N, CA, C and O atoms as CSV, one atom per row, in Angstrom:
chain,resi,resn,atom,element,x,y,z
A,1,UNK,N,N,-30.244,93.489,104.631
A,1,UNK,CA,C,-31.303,93.840,103.719
A,1,UNK,C,C,-31.512,92.806,102.626
A,1,UNK,O,O,-32.076,93.136,101.583
A,2,UNK,N,N,-31.078,91.563,102.826
A,2,UNK,CA,C,-31.276,90.531,101.825
A,2,UNK,C,C,-30.221,90.517,100.727
A,2,UNK,O,O,-30.354,89.773,99.755
A,3,UNK,N,N,-29.177,91.327,100.865
A,3,UNK,CA,C,-28.111,91.404,99.873
A,3,UNK,C,C,-26.829,90.867,100.502
A,3,UNK,O,O,-26.494,91.215,101.634
A,4,UNK,N,N,-26.113,90.018,99.765
A,4,UNK,CA,C,-24.850,89.480,100.245
A,4,UNK,C,C,-23.725,90.053,99.405
A,4,UNK,O,O,-23.801,90.067,98.176
A,5,UNK,N,N,-22.682,90.524,100.069
A,5,UNK,CA,C,-21.540,91.077,99.353
A,5,UNK,C,C,-20.565,91.715,100.307
A,5,UNK,O,O,-20.606,91.483,101.515
A,6,UNK,N,N,-19.679,92.530,99.746
A,6,UNK,CA,C,-18.656,93.220,100.518
A,6,UNK,C,C,-19.068,94.674,100.682
A,6,UNK,O,O,-19.366,95.365,99.709
A,7,UNK,N,N,-19.079,95.124,101.933
A,7,UNK,CA,C,-19.436,96.514,102.216
A,7,UNK,C,C,-18.303,97.405,101.728
A,7,UNK,O,O,-17.149,97.231,102.120
A,8,UNK,N,N,-18.641,98.357,100.871
A,8,UNK,CA,C,-17.648,99.285,100.335
A,8,UNK,C,C,-17.752,100.662,100.970
A,8,UNK,O,O,-16.753,101.375,101.065
A,9,UNK,N,N,-18.947,101.046,101.405
A,9,UNK,CA,C,-19.097,102.382,101.989
A,9,UNK,C,C,-20.304,102.413,102.916
A,9,UNK,O,O,-21.373,101.896,102.590
A,10,UNK,N,N,-20.113,103.024,104.065
A,10,UNK,CA,C,-21.205,103.285,104.992
A,10,UNK,C,C,-21.513,104.772,104.906
A,10,UNK,O,O,-20.720,105.604,105.347
A,11,UNK,N,N,-22.649,105.098,104.345
A,11,UNK,CA,C,-23.034,106.495,104.204
A,11,UNK,C,C,-24.032,106.892,105.268
A,11,UNK,O,O,-24.448,106.067,106.081
A,12,UNK,N,N,-24.411,108.138,105.260
A,12,UNK,CA,C,-25.371,108.650,106.235
A,12,UNK,C,C,-26.742,108.009,106.037
A,12,UNK,O,O,-27.416,107.678,107.013
A,13,UNK,N,N,-27.163,107.829,104.780
A,13,UNK,CA,C,-28.489,107.299,104.496
A,13,UNK,C,C,-28.477,105.911,103.857
A,13,UNK,O,O,-29.510,105.243,103.811
A,14,UNK,N,N,-27.320,105.474,103.363
A,14,UNK,CA,C,-27.269,104.180,102.696
A,14,UNK,C,C,-25.927,103.504,102.846
A,14,UNK,O,O,-24.918,104.142,103.147
A,15,UNK,N,N,-25.930,102.183,102.629
A,15,UNK,CA,C,-24.722,101.368,102.667
A,15,UNK,C,C,-24.507,100.797,101.275
A,15,UNK,O,O,-25.422,100.224,100.683
A,16,UNK,N,N,-23.298,100.955,100.756
A,16,UNK,CA,C,-22.961,100.447,99.427
A,16,UNK,C,C,-22.283,99.097,99.569
A,16,UNK,O,O,-21.291,98.945,100.281
A,17,UNK,N,N,-22.850,98.120,98.869
A,17,UNK,CA,C,-22.343,96.750,98.900
A,17,UNK,C,C,-22.045,96.307,97.473
A,17,UNK,O,O,-22.817,96.586,96.557
A,18,UNK,N,N,-20.908,95.607,97.285
A,18,UNK,CA,C,-20.606,94.981,96.000
A,18,UNK,C,C,-20.922,93.501,96.167
A,18,UNK,O,O,-20.316,92.822,96.995
A,19,UNK,N,N,-21.875,93.000,95.379
A,19,UNK,CA,C,-22.305,91.610,95.489
A,19,UNK,C,C,-21.263,90.670,94.911
A,19,UNK,O,O,-20.303,91.105,94.276
A,20,UNK,N,N,-21.464,89.358,95.138
A,20,UNK,CA,C,-20.496,88.358,94.676
A,20,UNK,C,C,-20.398,88.293,93.160
A,20,UNK,O,O,-19.384,87.847,92.624
A,21,UNK,N,N,-21.450,88.738,92.458
A,21,UNK,CA,C,-21.385,88.752,90.997
A,21,UNK,C,C,-21.029,90.139,90.466
A,21,UNK,O,O,-21.317,90.471,89.316
A,22,UNK,N,N,-20.388,90.956,91.339
A,22,UNK,CA,C,-19.801,92.239,90.978
A,22,UNK,C,C,-20.838,93.307,90.585
A,22,UNK,O,O,-20.650,94.047,89.620
A,23,UNK,N,N,-21.919,93.364,91.346
A,23,UNK,CA,C,-22.944,94.387,91.146
A,23,UNK,C,C,-22.943,95.301,92.367
A,23,UNK,O,O,-23.028,94.837,93.504
A,24,UNK,N,N,-22.847,96.605,92.117
A,24,UNK,CA,C,-22.891,97.571,93.202
A,24,UNK,C,C,-24.348,97.810,93.590
A,24,UNK,O,O,-25.182,98.137,92.745
A,25,UNK,N,N,-24.645,97.641,94.884
A,25,UNK,CA,C,-26.009,97.787,95.386
A,25,UNK,C,C,-25.994,98.742,96.570
A,25,UNK,O,O,-25.161,98.618,97.468
A,26,UNK,N,N,-26.910,99.684,96.566
A,26,UNK,CA,C,-27.034,100.623,97.682
A,26,UNK,C,C,-28.310,100.270,98.432
A,26,UNK,O,O,-29.392,100.188,97.850
A,27,UNK,N,N,-28.159,100.065,99.730
A,27,UNK,CA,C,-29.276,99.686,100.583
A,27,UNK,C,C,-29.512,100.808,101.580
A,27,UNK,O,O,-28.568,101.311,102.189
A,28,UNK,N,N,-30.766,101.202,101.749
A,28,UNK,CA,C,-31.099,102.226,102.734
A,28,UNK,C,C,-30.735,101.766,104.133
A,28,UNK,O,O,-30.981,100.618,104.501
A,29,UNK,N,N,-30.153,102.658,104.906
A,29,UNK,CA,C,-29.704,102.286,106.244
A,29,UNK,C,C,-30.849,101.880,107.167
A,29,UNK,O,O,-30.629,101.145,108.131
A,30,UNK,N,N,-32.075,102.346,106.890
A,30,UNK,CA,C,-33.193,101.896,107.713
A,30,UNK,C,C,-33.349,100.381,107.588
A,30,UNK,O,O,-33.668,99.708,108.569
A,31,UNK,N,N,-33.129,99.847,106.402
A,31,UNK,CA,C,-33.192,98.398,106.166
A,31,UNK,C,C,-31.980,97.702,106.791
A,31,UNK,O,O,-32.120,96.658,107.429
A,32,UNK,N,N,-30.797,98.281,106.605
A,32,UNK,CA,C,-29.565,97.688,107.139
A,32,UNK,C,C,-29.628,97.590,108.657
A,32,UNK,O,O,-29.266,96.560,109.227
A,33,UNK,N,N,-30.075,98.627,109.300
A,33,UNK,CA,C,-30.066,98.676,110.763
A,33,UNK,C,C,-31.210,97.901,111.403
A,33,UNK,O,O,-31.155,97.604,112.597
A,34,UNK,N,N,-32.256,97.564,110.628
A,34,UNK,CA,C,-33.387,96.851,111.214
A,34,UNK,C,C,-33.366,95.355,110.918
A,34,UNK,O,O,-34.171,94.613,111.482
A,35,UNK,N,N,-32.457,94.884,110.037
A,35,UNK,CA,C,-32.371,93.471,109.677
A,35,UNK,C,C,-31.139,92.820,110.306
A,35,UNK,O,O,-30.292,93.491,110.896
A,36,UNK,N,N,-31.065,91.504,110.166
A,36,UNK,CA,C,-29.890,90.759,110.615
A,36,UNK,C,C,-28.733,91.008,109.656
A,36,UNK,O,O,-28.934,91.232,108.462
A,37,UNK,N,N,-27.526,90.967,110.195
A,37,UNK,CA,C,-26.325,91.118,109.378
A,37,UNK,C,C,-25.439,89.899,109.610
A,37,UNK,O,O,-25.150,89.543,110.753
A,38,UNK,N,N,-25.008,89.257,108.516
A,38,UNK,CA,C,-24.068,88.147,108.594
A,38,UNK,C,C,-22.724,88.650,108.116
A,38,UNK,O,O,-22.610,89.217,107.029
A,39,UNK,N,N,-21.694,88.438,108.944
A,39,UNK,CA,C,-20.343,88.853,108.575
A,39,UNK,C,C,-19.530,87.595,108.296
A,39,UNK,O,O,-19.199,86.845,109.215
A,40,UNK,N,N,-19.211,87.369,107.028
A,40,UNK,CA,C,-18.486,86.163,106.625
A,40,UNK,C,C,-16.982,86.274,106.829
A,40,UNK,O,O,-16.274,85.280,106.670
A,41,UNK,N,N,-16.480,87.439,107.171
A,41,UNK,CA,C,-15.031,87.614,107.262
A,41,UNK,C,C,-14.540,87.947,108.672
A,41,UNK,O,O,-13.356,88.232,108.848
A,42,UNK,N,N,-15.404,87.920,109.669
A,42,UNK,CA,C,-14.961,88.305,111.013
A,42,UNK,C,C,-14.203,87.194,111.737
A,42,UNK,O,O,-13.451,87.476,112.669
A,43,UNK,N,N,-14.384,85.952,111.332
A,43,UNK,CA,C,-13.701,84.826,111.965
A,43,UNK,C,C,-12.565,84.341,111.061
A,43,UNK,O,O,-12.588,84.594,109.857
A,44,UNK,N,N,-11.582,83.655,111.621
A,44,UNK,CA,C,-10.410,83.267,110.820
A,44,UNK,C,C,-10.704,82.233,109.740
A,44,UNK,O,O,-10.023,82.215,108.715
A,45,UNK,N,N,-11.711,81.360,109.943
A,45,UNK,CA,C,-12.045,80.358,108.936
A,45,UNK,C,C,-13.560,80.272,108.782
A,45,UNK,O,O,-14.324,80.677,109.658
A,46,UNK,N,N,-13.956,79.736,107.648
A,46,UNK,CA,C,-15.367,79.558,107.327
A,46,UNK,C,C,-15.559,78.130,106.820
A,46,UNK,O,O,-14.695,77.603,106.119
A,47,UNK,N,N,-16.684,77.500,107.167
A,47,UNK,CA,C,-16.944,76.125,106.743
A,47,UNK,C,C,-17.491,76.113,105.320
A,47,UNK,O,O,-18.363,76.907,104.965
A,48,UNK,N,N,-16.965,75.204,104.523
A,48,UNK,CA,C,-17.429,74.988,103.150
A,48,UNK,C,C,-18.289,73.727,103.175
A,48,UNK,O,O,-17.821,72.671,103.600
A,49,UNK,N,N,-19.538,73.825,102.726
A,49,UNK,CA,C,-20.463,72.691,102.758
A,49,UNK,C,C,-20.613,72.061,101.377
A,49,UNK,O,O,-21.122,72.690,100.449
A,50,UNK,N,N,-20.163,70.814,101.251
A,50,UNK,CA,C,-20.328,70.049,100.018
A,50,UNK,C,C,-20.940,68.705,100.382
A,50,UNK,O,O,-20.921,68.303,101.545
A,51,UNK,N,N,-21.481,68.011,99.386
A,51,UNK,CA,C,-22.045,66.682,99.618
A,51,UNK,C,C,-21.514,65.710,98.573
A,51,UNK,O,O,-21.086,66.101,97.487
A,52,UNK,N,N,-21.557,64.432,98.935
A,52,UNK,CA,C,-21.122,63.360,98.037
A,52,UNK,C,C,-22.027,62.160,98.266
A,52,UNK,O,O,-22.113,61.640,99.378
A,53,UNK,N,N,-22.700,61.726,97.209
A,53,UNK,CA,C,-23.567,60.557,97.318
A,53,UNK,C,C,-22.802,59.325,96.868
A,53,UNK,O,O,-22.135,59.342,95.834
A,54,UNK,N,N,-22.902,58.246,97.653
A,54,UNK,CA,C,-22.273,56.983,97.274
A,54,UNK,C,C,-23.364,55.950,97.034
A,54,UNK,O,O,-24.432,55.998,97.644
A,55,UNK,N,N,-23.079,55.026,96.144
A,55,UNK,CA,C,-24.038,53.958,95.836
A,55,UNK,C,C,-24.165,53.035,97.038
A,55,UNK,O,O,-23.247,52.924,97.851
A,56,UNK,N,N,-25.304,52.378,97.139
A,56,UNK,CA,C,-25.535,51.444,98.249
A,56,UNK,C,C,-24.502,50.324,98.294
A,56,UNK,O,O,-24.251,49.767,99.363
A,57,UNK,N,N,-23.902,49.983,97.161
A,57,UNK,CA,C,-22.931,48.883,97.106
A,57,UNK,C,C,-21.554,49.282,97.622
A,57,UNK,O,O,-20.698,48.416,97.803
A,58,UNK,N,N,-21.318,50.554,97.861
A,58,UNK,CA,C,-20.004,51.051,98.289
A,58,UNK,C,C,-19.868,50.941,99.807
A,58,UNK,O,O,-20.821,51.184,100.547
A,59,UNK,N,N,-18.668,50.573,100.257
A,59,UNK,CA,C,-18.356,50.559,101.691
A,59,UNK,C,C,-18.251,52.009,102.157
A,59,UNK,O,O,-17.290,52.703,101.821
A,60,UNK,N,N,-19.221,52.461,102.917
A,60,UNK,CA,C,-19.306,53.872,103.315
A,60,UNK,C,C,-18.093,54.289,104.144
A,60,UNK,O,O,-17.585,55.397,103.971
A,61,UNK,N,N,-17.627,53.434,105.029
A,61,UNK,CA,C,-16.458,53.783,105.850
A,61,UNK,C,C,-15.222,53.987,104.974
A,61,UNK,O,O,-14.425,54.890,105.226
A,62,UNK,N,N,-15.063,53.152,103.947
A,62,UNK,CA,C,-13.947,53.302,103.016
A,62,UNK,C,C,-14.063,54.635,102.278
A,62,UNK,O,O,-13.075,55.356,102.140
A,63,UNK,N,N,-15.249,54.961,101.811
A,63,UNK,CA,C,-15.457,56.230,101.096
A,63,UNK,C,C,-15.133,57.415,102.004
A,63,UNK,O,O,-14.487,58.368,101.571
A,64,UNK,N,N,-15.571,57.361,103.241
A,64,UNK,CA,C,-15.323,58.457,104.181
A,64,UNK,C,C,-13.830,58.601,104.473
A,64,UNK,O,O,-13.322,59.720,104.551
A,65,UNK,N,N,-13.125,57.485,104.633
A,65,UNK,CA,C,-11.678,57.519,104.880
A,65,UNK,C,C,-10.948,58.131,103.698
A,65,UNK,O,O,-10.068,58.973,103.876
A,66,UNK,N,N,-11.311,57.710,102.483
A,66,UNK,CA,C,-10.681,58.255,101.281
A,66,UNK,C,C,-10.928,59.765,101.169
A,66,UNK,O,O,-10.016,60.523,100.840
A,67,UNK,N,N,-12.155,60.191,101.444
A,67,UNK,CA,C,-12.473,61.615,101.350
A,67,UNK,C,C,-11.730,62.432,102.409
A,67,UNK,O,O,-11.247,63.524,102.111
A,68,UNK,N,N,-11.632,61.924,103.627
A,68,UNK,CA,C,-10.907,62.659,104.675
A,68,UNK,C,C,-9.450,62.882,104.270
A,68,UNK,O,O,-8.910,63.975,104.439
A,69,UNK,N,N,-8.828,61.843,103.739
A,69,UNK,CA,C,-7.433,61.953,103.312
A,69,UNK,C,C,-7.294,62.943,102.163
A,69,UNK,O,O,-6.400,63.789,102.171
A,70,UNK,N,N,-8.176,62.836,101.178
A,70,UNK,CA,C,-8.075,63.686,99.986
A,70,UNK,C,C,-8.396,65.148,100.298
A,70,UNK,O,O,-7.721,66.042,99.790
A,71,UNK,N,N,-9.398,65.404,101.112
A,71,UNK,CA,C,-9.784,66.792,101.392
A,71,UNK,C,C,-8.693,67.504,102.191
A,71,UNK,O,O,-8.502,68.710,102.032
A,72,UNK,N,N,-7.984,66.782,103.037
A,72,UNK,CA,C,-6.907,67.395,103.827
A,72,UNK,C,C,-5.752,67.856,102.943
A,72,UNK,O,O,-4.976,68.725,103.339
A,73,UNK,N,N,-5.635,67.277,101.746
A,73,UNK,CA,C,-4.536,67.620,100.837
A,73,UNK,C,C,-4.877,68.787,99.907
A,73,UNK,O,O,-4.020,69.232,99.144
A,74,UNK,N,N,-6.102,69.281,99.957
A,74,UNK,CA,C,-6.502,70.393,99.084
A,74,UNK,C,C,-5.850,71.678,99.588
A,74,UNK,O,O,-5.889,71.960,100.786
A,75,UNK,N,N,-5.249,72.462,98.684
A,75,UNK,CA,C,-4.642,73.732,99.111
A,75,UNK,C,C,-5.664,74.641,99.787
A,75,UNK,O,O,-6.820,74.718,99.373
A,76,UNK,N,N,-5.217,75.314,100.819
A,76,UNK,CA,C,-5.996,76.300,101.579
A,76,UNK,C,C,-7.063,75.711,102.490
A,76,UNK,O,O,-7.865,76.459,103.048
A,77,UNK,N,N,-7.096,74.391,102.660
A,77,UNK,CA,C,-7.987,73.788,103.644
A,77,UNK,C,C,-7.295,73.880,104.998
A,77,UNK,O,O,-6.145,73.466,105.147
A,78,UNK,N,N,-8.000,74.422,105.979
A,78,UNK,CA,C,-7.428,74.595,107.318
A,78,UNK,C,C,-7.269,73.238,108.013
A,78,UNK,O,O,-8.111,72.353,107.868
A,79,UNK,N,N,-6.176,73.091,108.767
A,79,UNK,CA,C,-5.948,71.856,109.521
A,79,UNK,C,C,-6.847,71.800,110.750
A,79,UNK,O,O,-7.280,70.725,111.165
A,80,UNK,N,N,-7.124,72.969,111.330
A,80,UNK,CA,C,-8.028,73.049,112.477
A,80,UNK,C,C,-9.041,74.152,112.246
A,80,UNK,O,O,-8.655,75.256,111.860
A,81,UNK,N,N,-10.284,73.905,112.459
A,81,UNK,CA,C,-10.828,72.593,112.802
A,81,UNK,C,C,-10.688,71.614,111.637
A,81,UNK,O,O,-10.655,72.004,110.470
A,82,UNK,N,N,-10.608,70.345,111.988
A,82,UNK,CA,C,-10.441,69.301,110.973
A,82,UNK,C,C,-11.690,69.220,110.106
A,82,UNK,O,O,-12.796,69.475,110.584
A,83,UNK,N,N,-11.521,68.866,108.829
A,83,UNK,CA,C,-12.696,68.700,107.959
A,83,UNK,C,C,-13.624,67.607,108.491
A,83,UNK,O,O,-13.174,66.604,109.044
A,84,UNK,N,N,-14.915,67.823,108.314
A,84,UNK,CA,C,-15.924,66.828,108.686
A,84,UNK,C,C,-16.304,66.039,107.444
A,84,UNK,O,O,-16.574,66.618,106.392
A,85,UNK,N,N,-16.325,64.724,107.568
A,85,UNK,CA,C,-16.864,63.843,106.531
A,85,UNK,C,C,-17.737,62.841,107.280
A,85,UNK,O,O,-17.233,61.954,107.969
A,86,UNK,N,N,-19.040,62.994,107.136
A,86,UNK,CA,C,-19.985,62.168,107.889
A,86,UNK,C,C,-21.187,61.829,107.016
A,86,UNK,O,O,-21.381,62.423,105.955
A,87,UNK,N,N,-21.993,60.868,107.473
A,87,UNK,CA,C,-23.237,60.547,106.775
A,87,UNK,C,C,-24.253,61.625,107.130
A,87,UNK,O,O,-24.570,61.843,108.300
A,88,UNK,N,N,-24.752,62.289,106.103
A,88,UNK,CA,C,-25.739,63.346,106.299
A,88,UNK,C,C,-27.131,62.744,106.418
A,88,UNK,O,O,-27.859,63.024,107.370
A,89,UNK,N,N,-27.494,61.914,105.442
A,89,UNK,CA,C,-28.740,61.144,105.497
A,89,UNK,C,C,-28.713,60.066,104.418
A,89,UNK,O,O,-27.784,59.982,103.615
A,90,UNK,N,N,-29.752,59.254,104.428
A,90,UNK,CA,C,-29.826,58.131,103.491
A,90,UNK,C,C,-30.846,58.429,102.405
A,90,UNK,O,O,-31.885,59.040,102.657
A,91,UNK,N,N,-30.530,57.982,101.184
A,91,UNK,CA,C,-31.431,58.132,100.051
A,91,UNK,C,C,-31.649,56.742,99.457
A,91,UNK,O,O,-30.911,55.813,99.787
A,92,UNK,N,N,-32.637,56.582,98.596
A,92,UNK,CA,C,-32.823,55.264,97.967
A,92,UNK,C,C,-31.606,54.812,97.156
A,92,UNK,O,O,-31.366,53.613,97.019
A,93,UNK,N,N,-30.832,55.771,96.614
A,93,UNK,CA,C,-29.663,55.427,95.798
A,93,UNK,C,C,-28.453,55.076,96.651
A,93,UNK,O,O,-27.573,54.343,96.200
A,94,UNK,N,N,-28.397,55.588,97.874
A,94,UNK,CA,C,-27.266,55.347,98.761
A,94,UNK,C,C,-27.091,56.500,99.736
A,94,UNK,O,O,-27.801,57.502,99.652
A,95,UNK,N,N,-26.150,56.362,100.659
A,95,UNK,CA,C,-25.930,57.408,101.658
A,95,UNK,C,C,-25.421,58.716,101.028
A,95,UNK,O,O,-24.653,58.698,100.065
A,96,UNK,N,N,-25.858,59.832,101.582
A,96,UNK,CA,C,-25.369,61.147,101.188
A,96,UNK,C,C,-24.412,61.608,102.277
A,96,UNK,O,O,-24.794,61.737,103.440
A,97,UNK,N,N,-23.166,61.853,101.890
A,97,UNK,CA,C,-22.145,62.281,102.844
A,97,UNK,C,C,-21.999,63.790,102.797
A,97,UNK,O,O,-22.129,64.404,101.737
A,98,UNK,N,N,-21.729,64.383,103.949
A,98,UNK,CA,C,-21.352,65.793,103.965
A,98,UNK,C,C,-19.824,65.837,104.006
A,98,UNK,O,O,-19.183,65.064,104.719
A,99,UNK,N,N,-19.263,66.748,103.232
A,99,UNK,CA,C,-17.820,66.968,103.190
A,99,UNK,C,C,-17.644,68.438,103.520
A,99,UNK,O,O,-17.977,69.302,102.710
A,100,UNK,N,N,-17.114,68.731,104.724
A,100,UNK,CA,C,-17.101,70.094,105.231
A,100,UNK,C,C,-15.716,70.522,105.738
A,100,UNK,O,O,-15.424,70.425,106.930
A,101,UNK,N,N,-14.882,70.990,104.826
A,101,UNK,CA,C,-13.604,71.554,105.269
A,101,UNK,C,C,-13.790,73.008,105.690
A,101,UNK,O,O,-14.830,73.616,105.437
A,102,UNK,N,N,-12.779,73.542,106.326
A,102,UNK,CA,C,-12.768,74.949,106.720
A,102,UNK,C,C,-11.644,75.650,105.972
A,102,UNK,O,O,-10.612,75.048,105.673
A,103,UNK,N,N,-11.854,76.923,105.675
A,103,UNK,CA,C,-10.860,77.707,104.962
A,103,UNK,C,C,-11.057,79.180,105.277
A,103,UNK,O,O,-12.097,79.575,105.804
A,104,UNK,N,N,-10.063,79.985,104.957
A,104,UNK,CA,C,-10.199,81.437,105.086
A,104,UNK,C,C,-11.228,81.912,104.072
A,104,UNK,O,O,-11.332,81.348,102.983
A,105,UNK,N,N,-11.980,82.931,104.417
A,105,UNK,CA,C,-13.027,83.450,103.538
A,105,UNK,C,C,-12.513,83.776,102.143
A,105,UNK,O,O,-13.231,83.568,101.165
A,106,UNK,N,N,-11.306,84.276,102.027
A,106,UNK,CA,C,-10.746,84.628,100.715
A,106,UNK,C,C,-10.633,83.414,99.792
A,106,UNK,O,O,-10.633,83.561,98.569
A,107,UNK,N,N,-10.538,82.213,100.375
A,107,UNK,CA,C,-10.346,80.991,99.592
A,107,UNK,C,C,-11.614,80.147,99.479
A,107,UNK,O,O,-11.571,79.027,98.969
A,108,UNK,N,N,-12.742,80.679,99.954
A,108,UNK,CA,C,-13.976,79.894,100.032
A,108,UNK,C,C,-14.328,79.216,98.709
A,108,UNK,O,O,-14.483,77.995,98.676
A,109,UNK,N,N,-14.459,79.972,97.619
A,109,UNK,CA,C,-14.912,79.397,96.355
A,109,UNK,C,C,-13.871,78.477,95.740
A,109,UNK,O,O,-14.231,77.474,95.124
A,110,UNK,N,N,-12.588,78.791,95.891
A,110,UNK,CA,C,-11.545,77.899,95.383
A,110,UNK,C,C,-11.659,76.548,96.080
A,110,UNK,O,O,-11.604,75.510,95.420
A,111,UNK,N,N,-11.817,76.542,97.396
A,111,UNK,CA,C,-11.928,75.288,98.145
A,111,UNK,C,C,-13.238,74.573,97.799
A,111,UNK,O,O,-13.249,73.350,97.658
A,112,UNK,N,N,-14.324,75.305,97.661
A,112,UNK,CA,C,-15.613,74.711,97.301
A,112,UNK,C,C,-15.494,73.919,95.995
A,112,UNK,O,O,-15.885,72.753,95.932
A,113,UNK,N,N,-14.953,74.558,94.957
A,113,UNK,CA,C,-14.830,73.886,93.663
A,113,UNK,C,C,-13.801,72.760,93.706
A,113,UNK,O,O,-14.009,71.711,93.096
A,114,UNK,N,N,-12.693,72.967,94.420
A,114,UNK,CA,C,-11.671,71.916,94.543
A,114,UNK,C,C,-12.212,70.685,95.263
A,114,UNK,O,O,-11.874,69.559,94.898
A,115,UNK,N,N,-13.041,70.885,96.275
A,115,UNK,CA,C,-13.622,69.750,97.001
A,115,UNK,C,C,-14.520,68.940,96.076
A,115,UNK,O,O,-14.452,67.711,96.070
A,116,UNK,N,N,-15.356,69.612,95.299
A,116,UNK,CA,C,-16.227,68.880,94.375
A,116,UNK,C,C,-15.427,68.101,93.337
A,116,UNK,O,O,-15.782,66.968,93.010
A,117,UNK,N,N,-14.350,68.692,92.812
A,117,UNK,CA,C,-13.490,67.966,91.873
A,117,UNK,C,C,-12.815,66.785,92.561
A,117,UNK,O,O,-12.702,65.705,91.980
A,118,UNK,N,N,-12.369,66.990,93.797
A,118,UNK,CA,C,-11.715,65.934,94.557
A,118,UNK,C,C,-12.663,64.771,94.801
A,118,UNK,O,O,-12.246,63.615,94.729
A,119,UNK,N,N,-13.922,65.049,95.088
A,119,UNK,CA,C,-14.902,63.984,95.309
A,119,UNK,C,C,-15.015,63.126,94.049
A,119,UNK,O,O,-14.965,61.898,94.121
A,120,UNK,N,N,-15.166,63.772,92.906
A,120,UNK,CA,C,-15.296,63.033,91.647
A,120,UNK,C,C,-14.052,62.203,91.366
A,120,UNK,O,O,-14.167,61.034,90.998
A,121,UNK,N,N,-12.867,62.778,91.532
A,121,UNK,CA,C,-11.615,62.062,91.262
A,121,UNK,C,C,-11.402,60.910,92.233
A,121,UNK,O,O,-10.975,59.827,91.833
A,122,UNK,N,N,-11.699,61.140,93.509
A,122,UNK,CA,C,-11.496,60.108,94.536
A,122,UNK,C,C,-12.410,58.918,94.295
A,122,UNK,O,O,-11.977,57.769,94.386
A,123,UNK,N,N,-13.662,59.188,93.989
A,123,UNK,CA,C,-14.605,58.097,93.747
A,123,UNK,C,C,-14.284,57.361,92.449
A,123,UNK,O,O,-14.431,56.141,92.384
A,124,UNK,N,N,-13.851,58.078,91.421
A,124,UNK,CA,C,-13.477,57.432,90.158
A,124,UNK,C,C,-12.252,56.543,90.358
A,124,UNK,O,O,-12.210,55.420,89.857
A,125,UNK,N,N,-11.250,57.048,91.096
A,125,UNK,CA,C,-10.029,56.272,91.345
A,125,UNK,C,C,-10.326,55.008,92.149
A,125,UNK,O,O,-9.656,53.989,91.985
A,126,UNK,N,N,-11.335,55.082,93.020
A,126,UNK,CA,C,-11.703,53.916,93.826
A,126,UNK,C,C,-12.579,52.939,93.045
A,126,UNK,O,O,-12.830,51.823,93.499
A,127,UNK,N,N,-13.043,53.364,91.867
A,127,UNK,CA,C,-13.894,52.499,91.057
A,127,UNK,C,C,-15.328,52.420,91.555
A,127,UNK,O,O,-16.046,51.469,91.245
A,128,UNK,N,N,-15.745,53.414,92.323
A,128,UNK,CA,C,-17.109,53.399,92.841
A,128,UNK,C,C,-18.104,53.607,91.704
A,128,UNK,O,O,-17.881,54.437,90.823
A,129,UNK,N,N,-19.192,52.858,91.725
A,129,UNK,CA,C,-20.229,53.088,90.713
A,129,UNK,C,C,-20.978,54.389,91.008
A,129,UNK,O,O,-21.048,54.836,92.153
A,130,UNK,N,N,-21.525,54.976,89.969
A,130,UNK,CA,C,-22.342,56.175,90.140
A,130,UNK,C,C,-23.683,55.742,90.706
A,130,UNK,O,O,-24.297,54.815,90.178
A,131,UNK,N,N,-24.159,56.391,91.774
A,131,UNK,CA,C,-25.465,56.006,92.322
A,131,UNK,C,C,-26.556,56.158,91.255
A,131,UNK,O,O,-26.662,57.196,90.602
A,132,UNK,N,N,-27.341,55.133,91.096
A,132,UNK,CA,C,-28.410,55.141,90.102
A,132,UNK,C,C,-29.665,55.735,90.707
A,132,UNK,O,O,-30.077,55.367,91.807
A,133,UNK,N,N,-30.263,56.651,89.980
A,133,UNK,CA,C,-31.530,57.220,90.399
A,133,UNK,C,C,-32.630,56.246,90.006
A,133,UNK,O,O,-32.696,55.821,88.853
A,134,UNK,N,N,-33.507,55.881,90.966
A,134,UNK,CA,C,-34.550,54.926,90.621
A,134,UNK,C,C,-35.500,55.526,89.578
A,134,UNK,O,O,-35.787,56.723,89.582
A,135,UNK,N,N,-35.970,54.661,88.699
A,135,UNK,CA,C,-36.916,55.102,87.695
A,135,UNK,C,C,-38.259,55.385,88.366
A,135,UNK,O,O,-38.719,54.631,89.224
A,136,UNK,N,N,-38.855,56.460,87.964
A,136,UNK,CA,C,-40.159,56.826,88.504
A,136,UNK,C,C,-41.217,56.372,87.505
A,136,UNK,O,O,-41.184,56.740,86.331
A,137,UNK,N,N,-42.142,55.574,87.988
A,137,UNK,CA,C,-43.196,55.126,87.104
A,137,UNK,C,C,-44.281,56.191,87.039
A,137,UNK,O,O,-44.706,56.748,88.051
A,138,UNK,N,N,-44.706,56.447,85.823
A,138,UNK,CA,C,-45.746,57.458,85.621
A,138,UNK,C,C,-47.043,56.762,85.251
A,138,UNK,O,O,-47.050,55.789,84.498
A,139,UNK,N,N,-48.116,57.264,85.780
A,139,UNK,CA,C,-49.431,56.778,85.386
A,139,UNK,C,C,-49.853,57.514,84.134
A,139,UNK,O,O,-49.713,58.732,84.028
A,140,UNK,N,N,-50.362,56.767,83.206
A,140,UNK,CA,C,-50.823,57.371,81.965
A,140,UNK,C,C,-52.323,57.302,81.906
A,140,UNK,O,O,-52.924,57.758,80.934
């Protein structure tokens, strides 16, 4: 029904869900039964999607190697499947990398935030420059 959260009760006429920001929401079962349902906890691991942009002057293979090593050391990152670190697409400032480890659903947000911190620390330790956003010229 367009609501994401943890199912707390299945009633005769409605389903009670607690959302991620701790709001109790009751959805009519006609909506629940007629829409798609995504279950984030039915599988043993879930993929965490993060991105990291590198400047055009950075050796992309070096950045990817550093990220693979660092992401594997983050607590609660699953060893299998192995984390993905690949070029997602190119931007004028430099390549955008996807950093996609897997973790148990209970650890999703901890791993998400840890990966973003790890990206910043890894790039700073390597001395990578911050990708510069090109100036946009405005017509007056």
